[in-house]
MARVEXGU-240498 format. One record per atom (N, C-alpha, C): x, y, z; atom name; residue in one letter; residue number from 1. Coordinates in steps of 0.05 Angstrom, whole numbers, padded with zeros to 5 digits. Each point is the difference from the previous one (the first is absolute). Example, Ala and Ser with C-alpha at 12.3 -4.5 7.8 and 13.67 -1.06 7.14 Angstrom:
% MARVEXGU-240498
ATOM     xx     yy     zz  a r   k
ATOM  00264 -00114  00156  N A   1
ATOM -00018  00024  00000 CA A   1
ATOM  00018  00024  00000  C A   1
ATOM -00007  00021 -00014  N S   2
ATOM  00016  00024  00001 CA S   2
ATOM -00015  00022  00014  C S   2
***
This chain:
% MARVEXGU-240498
ATOM     xx     yy     zz  a r   k
ATOM  00021 -00020  00012  N X   1
ATOM -00018  00016 -00017 CA X   1
ATOM  00014  00046  00006  C X   1
ATOM  00031 -00020 -00005  N X   2
ATOM  00021  00026  00015 CA X   2
ATOM -00004  00014 -00030  C X   2
ATOM -00004 -00022 -00019  N X   3
ATOM  00001  00024 -00024 CA X   3
ATOM -00031  00005 -00020  C X   3
ATOM -00018 -00009  00013  N X   4
ATOM -00021  00018 -00002 CA X   4
ATOM  00006  00026  00014  C X   4
ATOM  00009  00011  00027  N X   5
ATOM  00011  00014  00010 CA X   5
ATOM  00013  00034 -00005  C X   5
ATOM  00018 -00012 -00022  N X   6
ATOM  00020  00002 -00015 CA X   6
ATOM -00011  00010 -00016  C X   6
ATOM -00017 -00017 -00018  N X   7
ATOM -00013  00014 -00016 CA X   7
ATOM -00026  00023  00000  C X   7
ATOM -00007 -00002  00026  N X   8
ATOM -00020  00018  00006 CA X   8
ATOM  00008  00022  00009  C X   8
ATOM  00022 -00003 -00001  N X   9
ATOM  00033  00027  00014 CA X   9
ATOM -00007  00007 -00032  C X   9
ATOM  00014 -00019 -00002  N X  10
ATOM  00005  00025 -00038 CA X  10
ATOM -00031  00007 -00018  C X  10
ATOM -00019 -00010  00018  N X  11
ATOM -00024  00017 -00023 CA X  11
ATOM  00004  00023  00017  C X  11
ATOM  00001  00008  00019  N X  12
ATOM  00000  00041  00019 CA X  12
ATOM  00020  00002 -00010  C X  12
ATOM  00025 -00005 -00007  N X  13
ATOM  00020  00006 -00018 CA X  13
ATOM -00002  00013 -00037  C X  13
ATOM -00011 -00017 -00005  N X  14
ATOM -00006  00017 -00032 CA X  14
ATOM -00022  00013 -00008  C X  14
ATOM -00019 -00007  00020  N X  15
ATOM -00013  00019  00008 CA X  15
ATOM -00010  00038  00026  C X  15
ATOM  00034 -00008 -00019  N X  16
ATOM  00008  00031  00001 CA X  16
ATOM -00003  00020  00041  C X  16
ATOM  00018 -00039  00009  N X  17
ATOM  00009  00012  00024 CA X  17
ATOM  00026 -00002  00002  C X  17
ATOM  00019  00025  00019  N X  18
ATOM  00035 -00010 -00006 CA X  18
ATOM -00001 -00011  00000  C X  18
ATOM  00000 -00013  00031  N X  19
ATOM  00002 -00024  00016 CA X  19
ATOM  00001 -00034 -00018  C X  19
ATOM  00008 -00020 -00001  N X  20
ATOM  00000 -00023 -00003 CA X  20
ATOM  00009 -00013  00030  C X  20
ATOM -00026 -00016  00007  N X  21
ATOM  00009 -00020  00016 CA X  21
ATOM -00009 -00028  00014  C X  21
ATOM  00023  00002  00000  N X  22
ATOM  00015 -00040  00004 CA X  22
ATOM  00007 -00009  00010  C X  22
ATOM -00007 -00012  00021  N X  23
ATOM  00012 -00029  00017 CA X  23
ATOM -00004  00023  00023  C X  23
ATOM -00019  00006  00010  N X  24
ATOM  00000  00034  00006 CA X  24
ATOM  00014  00026  00019  C X  24
ATOM  00026 -00007 -00034  N X  25
ATOM  00007  00020  00006 CA X  25
ATOM  00002  00032 -00031  C X  25
ATOM  00002  00023  00009  N X  26
ATOM -00003  00014 -00017 CA X  26
ATOM  00022  00005 -00022  C X  26
ATOM -00004 -00008 -00034  N X  27
ATOM  00016 -00002 -00027 CA X  27
ATOM -00002  00033 -00009  C X  27
ATOM  00006  00012 -00005  N X  28
ATOM -00007  00010 -00018 CA X  28
ATOM -00011  00002 -00026  C X  28
ATOM -00012 -00002 -00018  N X  29
ATOM -00003 -00012 -00039 CA X  29
ATOM  00025  00007 -00008  C X  29
ATOM  00019 -00018 -00007  N X  30
ATOM  00026  00005 -00017 CA X  30
ATOM  00033 -00016  00010  C X  30
ATOM -00015  00002  00034  N X  31
ATOM  00029  00009  00012 CA X  31
ATOM  00017 -00033  00002  C X  31
ATOM  00015 -00001  00010  N X  32
ATOM  00020 -00021  00010 CA X  32
ATOM -00008 -00025  00018  C X  32
ATOM -00004 -00019 -00004  N X  33
ATOM  00000 -00013  00020 CA X  33
ATOM  00025 -00027  00001  C X  33
ATOM  00011 -00014  00018  N X  34
ATOM  00000 -00017  00000 CA X  34
ATOM -00008 -00038 -00008  C X  34
ATOM  00023 -00013 -00007  N X  35
ATOM -00017 -00028 -00010 CA X  35
ATOM  00007 -00019  00024  C X  35
ATOM -00010 -00021 -00005  N X  36
ATOM  00013 -00016  00007 CA X  36
ATOM  00036 -00016  00001  C X  36
ATOM -00003  00019 -00012  N X  37
ATOM  00034 -00011 -00003 CA X  37
ATOM  00013  00020 -00001  C X  37
ATOM -00009  00023  00022  N X  38
ATOM  00013  00033  00005 CA X  38
ATOM  00006  00011 -00024  C X  38
ATOM -00001  00001 -00017  N X  39
ATOM -00001  00014 -00022 CA X  39
ATOM -00004  00022 -00008  C X  39
ATOM -00002  00017  00009  N X  40
ATOM -00026  00024 -00022 CA X  40
ATOM -00022 -00015 -00017  C X  40
ATOM -00021  00018  00003  N X  41
ATOM -00025 -00005 -00030 CA X  41
ATOM -00013  00023  00008  C X  41
ATOM -00007  00015 -00020  N X  42
ATOM -00026  00010 -00002 CA X  42
ATOM -00018 -00007 -00009  C X  42
ATOM -00021  00014  00017  N X  43
ATOM -00027 -00008 -00007 CA X  43
ATOM -00015  00006 -00025  C X  43
ATOM -00001 -00012 -00012  N X  44
ATOM -00022  00011 -00026 CA X  44
ATOM -00017  00022  00011  C X  44
ATOM -00004  00012 -00017  N X  45
ATOM -00019  00019  00003 CA X  45
ATOM -00031 -00009 -00007  C X  45
ATOM -00016 -00010  00025  N X  46
ATOM -00028  00008 -00011 CA X  46
ATOM -00008  00001 -00028  C X  46
ATOM -00026 -00018  00004  N X  47
ATOM -00026  00009 -00031 CA X  47
ATOM -00010 -00013 -00004  C X  47
ATOM -00023  00018  00003  N X  48
ATOM -00034 -00005  00012 CA X  48
ATOM -00011 -00021 -00029  C X  48
ATOM  00007 -00013 -00020  N X  49
ATOM -00001 -00019 -00015 CA X  49
ATOM  00006 -00027  00010  C X  49
ATOM  00030 -00004  00007  N X  50
ATOM  00009 -00015  00008 CA X  50
ATOM -00001 -00007  00022  C X  50
ATOM  00008  00018  00023  N X  51
ATOM -00011 -00019  00021 CA X  51
ATOM -00020  00012  00023  C X  51
ATOM -00027  00027 -00010  N X  52
ATOM -00015  00000  00007 CA X  52
ATOM -00028 -00019 -00012  C X  52
ATOM -00002  00005 -00029  N X  53
ATOM -00011 -00023 -00009 CA X  53
ATOM  00009 -00022  00006  C X  53
ATOM  00013 -00016  00001  N X  54
ATOM  00010 -00027 -00003 CA X  54
ATOM -00015  00002  00025  C X  54
ATOM  00002  00015  00026  N X  55
ATOM -00005 -00009  00030 CA X  55
ATOM -00042  00000  00003  C X  55
ATOM -00013  00017 -00021  N X  56
ATOM -00009  00000 -00001 CA X  56
ATOM -00020 -00024 -00014  C X  56
ATOM  00008 -00011 -00015  N X  57
ATOM -00008 -00011 -00012 CA X  57
ATOM  00010 -00027  00019  C X  57
ATOM  00011 -00013  00005  N X  58
ATOM  00020 -00015  00019 CA X  58
ATOM -00039 -00012  00020  C X  58
ATOM  00006  00023  00015  N X  59
ATOM -00025  00000  00019 CA X  59
ATOM -00016  00000  00002  C X  59
ATOM -00011  00007 -00030  N X  60
ATOM -00037 -00011 -00012 CA X  60
ATOM -00007  00033 -00009  C X  60
ATOM  00014  00027  00028  N X  61
ATOM -00010  00028 -00010 CA X  61
ATOM -00019  00002 -00024  C X  61
ATOM  00019 -00008 -00016  N X  62
ATOM -00028  00008 -00034 CA X  62
ATOM -00001 -00018 -00012  C X  62
ATOM -00017 -00023  00010  N X  63
ATOM -00013 -00024 -00010 CA X  63
ATOM -00027  00017  00004  C X  63
ATOM -00020 -00013 -00018  N X  64
ATOM -00033  00013 -00003 CA X  64
ATOM -00023 -00008  00024  C X  64
ATOM  00020 -00012  00030  N X  65
ATOM -00010 -00008  00011 CA X  65
ATOM  00014  00032  00033  C X  65
ATOM  00004  00008 -00020  N X  66
ATOM  00010  00023  00030 CA X  66
ATOM  00000  00030 -00027  C X  66
ATOM  00037  00015  00011  N X  67
ATOM -00001  00035 -00008 CA X  67
ATOM -00015 -00018 -00046  C X  67
ATOM  00000 -00011  00003  N X  68
ATOM  00018  00000 -00044 CA X  68
ATOM -00033  00005 -00002  C X  68
ATOM -00009 -00005  00022  N X  69
ATOM -00040  00001 -00015 CA X  69
ATOM -00008  00014 -00021  C X  69
ATOM -00012  00013 -00008  N X  70
ATOM -00009  00018 -00013 CA X  70
ATOM -00004  00021  00019  C X  70
ATOM -00021 -00016  00020  N X  71
ATOM  00002  00032  00021 CA X  71
ATOM  00009  00005  00031  C X  71
ATOM  00029 -00021 -00014  N X  72
ATOM  00018  00001  00023 CA X  72
ATOM -00007 -00018  00026  C X  72
ATOM  00016  00009  00037  N X  73
ATOM -00009 -00009  00018 CA X  73
ATOM  00002  00024  00002  C X  73
ATOM -00021  00018  00032  N X  74
ATOM  00003  00026  00018 CA X  74
ATOM  00020  00017 -00004  C X  74
ATOM -00011 -00001 -00018  N X  75
ATOM  00001  00035 -00026 CA X  75
ATOM  00029  00003 -00015  C X  75
ATOM  00024 -00025  00001  N X  76
ATOM  00023 -00015 -00002 CA X  76
ATOM -00011 -00013 -00032  C X  76
ATOM  00009  00003 -00026  N X  77
ATOM -00005 -00015 -00024 CA X  77
ATOM  00033 -00001 -00011  C X  77
ATOM  00000 -00025 -00011  N X  78
ATOM  00032 -00004 -00010 CA X  78
ATOM -00013 -00015 -00028  C X  78
ATOM  00016  00000 -00020  N X  79
ATOM -00002 -00010 -00025 CA X  79
ATOM -00005 -00029  00002  C X  79
ATOM -00011 -00013 -00026  N X  80
ATOM -00011 -00030  00014 CA X  80
ATOM  00037 -00009 -00014  C X  80
ATOM  00007 -00007  00026  N X  81
ATOM  00021 -00035 -00009 CA X  81
ATOM  00022  00026  00003  C X  81
ATOM  00003  00020  00000  N X  82
ATOM  00032  00027 -00009 CA X  82
ATOM -00007  00007 -00029  C X  82
ATOM -00022  00002 -00018  N X  83
ATOM  00005  00001 -00022 CA X  83
ATOM  00010  00026  00002  C X  83
ATOM -00003  00030  00006  N X  84
ATOM  00008  00025  00003 CA X  84
ATOM  00007  00010  00022  C X  84
ATOM  00027 -00001 -00007  N X  85
ATOM  00006  00007  00023 CA X  85
ATOM  00014  00031  00009  C X  85
ATOM -00003  00013 -00021  N X  86
ATOM -00019  00033 -00004 CA X  86
ATOM -00013  00006  00011  C X  86
ATOM -00030 -00022  00009  N X  87
ATOM -00023  00001  00007 CA X  87
ATOM  00012  00000  00031  C X  87
ATOM -00001 -00026  00001  N X  88
ATOM  00016 -00009  00041 CA X  88
ATOM  00015  00013  00004  C X  88
ATOM  00022  00024 -00005  N X  89
ATOM  00022  00018  00016 CA X  89
ATOM -00015  00014  00004  C X  89
ATOM -00022  00015 -00020  N X  90
ATOM -00028  00016  00016 CA X  90
ATOM -00009 -00004  00012  C X  90
ATOM -00014 -00032  00007  N X  91
ATOM -00005  00003  00020 CA X  91
ATOM  00005 -00002  00027  C X  91
ATOM  00021 -00017 -00013  N X  92
ATOM  00015 -00001  00039 CA X  92
ATOM  00015  00027  00004  C X  92
ATOM -00008  00025 -00008  N X  93
ATOM  00022  00021 -00005 CA X  93
ATOM -00016  00020  00014  C X  93
ATOM -00006  00003 -00031  N X  94
ATOM -00013  00042 -00008 CA X  94
ATOM -00032 -00014  00012  C X  94
ATOM -00019 -00002  00008  N X  95
ATOM -00022 -00023  00012 CA X  95
ATOM -00023  00022  00027  C X  95
ATOM -00012  00014  00008  N X  96
ATOM  00003 -00007  00018 CA X  96
ATOM  00029  00026  00021  C X  96
ATOM -00002  00014 -00013  N X  97
ATOM  00027  00015  00010 CA X  97
ATOM  00013 -00015  00008  C X  97
ATOM  00006 -00021 -00007  N X  98
ATOM  00037 -00014 -00006 CA X  98
ATOM -00006  00002  00027  C X  98
ATOM -00022 -00025  00005  N X  99
ATOM  00009 -00012  00048 CA X  99
ATOM -00013 -00029 -00008  C X  99
ATOM  00013 -00004 -00025  N X 100
ATOM  00015 -00037  00007 CA X 100
ATOM  00034  00007 -00002  C X 100
ATOM  00002  00017 -00001  N X 101
ATOM  00036 -00002 -00002 CA X 101
ATOM  00003  00028  00022  C X 101
ATOM  00017 -00011  00021  N X 102
ATOM  00012  00013  00020 CA X 102
ATOM  00023  00018 -00011  C X 102
ATOM  00011  00020 -00016  N X 103
ATOM  00032  00013  00000 CA X 103
ATOM  00020  00008  00024  C X 103
ATOM  00000 -00004  00025  N X 104
ATOM  00013  00009  00024 CA X 104
ATOM -00002 -00026  00018  C X 104
ATOM -00027 -00018 -00005  N X 105
ATOM  00002 -00017  00024 CA X 105
ATOM -00003 -00024 -00012  C X 105
ATOM  00024 -00030 -00021  N X 106
ATOM -00027  00000 -00007 CA X 106
ATOM -00009 -00031  00001  C X 106
ATOM  00012 -00003  00025  N X 107
ATOM -00014 -00032  00013 CA X 107
ATOM -00027  00011  00020  C X 107
ATOM -00010  00023 -00010  N X 108
ATOM -00028  00007 -00007 CA X 108
ATOM -00022  00009 -00031  C X 108
ATOM  00008 -00013  00000  N X 109
ATOM  00003  00014 -00015 CA X 109
ATOM -00031 -00030 -00015  C X 109
ATOM -00021  00018 -00001  N X 110
ATOM -00037 -00021 -00005 CA X 110
ATOM  00010 -00024 -00018  C X 110
ATOM  00010  00002 -00026  N X 111
ATOM  00012 -00032 -00020 CA X 111
ATOM  00002 -00009  00026  C X 111
ATOM  00028 -00003  00007  N X 112
ATOM  00014 -00021  00022 CA X 112
ATOM -00018 -00012  00024  C X 112
ATOM -00014  00029  00007  N X 113
ATOM -00015 -00012  00027 CA X 113
ATOM -00016 -00021 -00001  C X 113
ATOM -00022  00009 -00027  N X 114
ATOM -00025 -00015 -00004 CA X 114
ATOM  00012 -00028  00000  C X 114
ATOM  00022 -00005 -00025  N X 115
ATOM  00010 -00018 -00005 CA X 115
ATOM  00013 -00013  00028  C X 115
ATOM  00003 -00004 -00005  N X 116
ATOM  00015 -00008  00030 CA X 116
ATOM -00015  00002  00034  C X 116
ATOM -00026 -00005 -00006  N X 117
ATOM -00020  00001  00033 CA X 117
ATOM -00007  00021  00008  C X 117
ATOM  00009  00027 -00001  N X 118
ATOM  00006  00015  00020 CA X 118
ATOM -00022  00023  00006  C X 118
ATOM -00012 -00008 -00018  N X 119
ATOM -00024  00025 -00014 CA X 119
ATOM -00003 -00027 -00008  C X 119
ATOM -00044  00004  00016  N X 120
ATOM -00024 -00020 -00017 CA X 120
ATOM  00002  00002 -00040  C X 120
ATOM  00010 -00022  00001  N X 121
ATOM  00002 -00004 -00032 CA X 121
ATOM -00032 -00019 -00008  C X 121
ATOM -00008  00000 -00019  N X 122
ATOM -00021 -00016 -00010 CA X 122
ATOM  00018 -00030 -00010  C X 122
ATOM  00025  00009 -00008  N X 123
ATOM  00015 -00039 -00019 CA X 123
ATOM  00011  00006  00022  C X 123
ATOM  00004 -00005  00027  N X 124
ATOM  00020 -00013  00019 CA X 124
ATOM  00016  00010  00002  C X 124
ATOM  00025 -00016  00018  N X 125
ATOM  00037  00005 -00006 CA X 125
ATOM -00002 -00012 -00030  C X 125
ATOM  00024  00024 -00019  N X 126
ATOM  00016 -00019 -00025 CA X 126
ATOM  00020  00006  00013  C X 126
ATOM  00018  00022  00019  N X 127
ATOM  00041  00004  00003 CA X 127
ATOM -00014 -00005  00016  C X 127
ATOM  00027 -00021  00012  N X 128
ATOM  00002 -00005  00023 CA X 128
ATOM  00042  00008  00015  C X 128
ATOM -00019  00014  00025  N X 129
ATOM  00032  00004  00001 CA X 129
ATOM  00017 -00010  00015  C X 129
***
């Protein structure tokens, strides 16, 4: 489940948050971090299409029974099975005055709080800590 947590953290980074949360530490997007072999590794810049949409798909968020439904769920709409990255990005970052993503405190982003089960979410827990 740690893999899902790291991917969930990358969602926040991709959606415009300055800090990337991984294994409980804050790493600025693009900053170096050590590898298991001890050498430096440059964190790849997060990408909405490859990082976020993959998590939405794997977690079932963009399926017809969830936010991929033409009526969305709870006011949050995603394209069915991730067919429209631009629409999904706008939906996650621009609707409702960007309340789904907190650029000042990534851990308090509604997108993560709901998916982690810390705030009521009809779809239940999607990301585990």
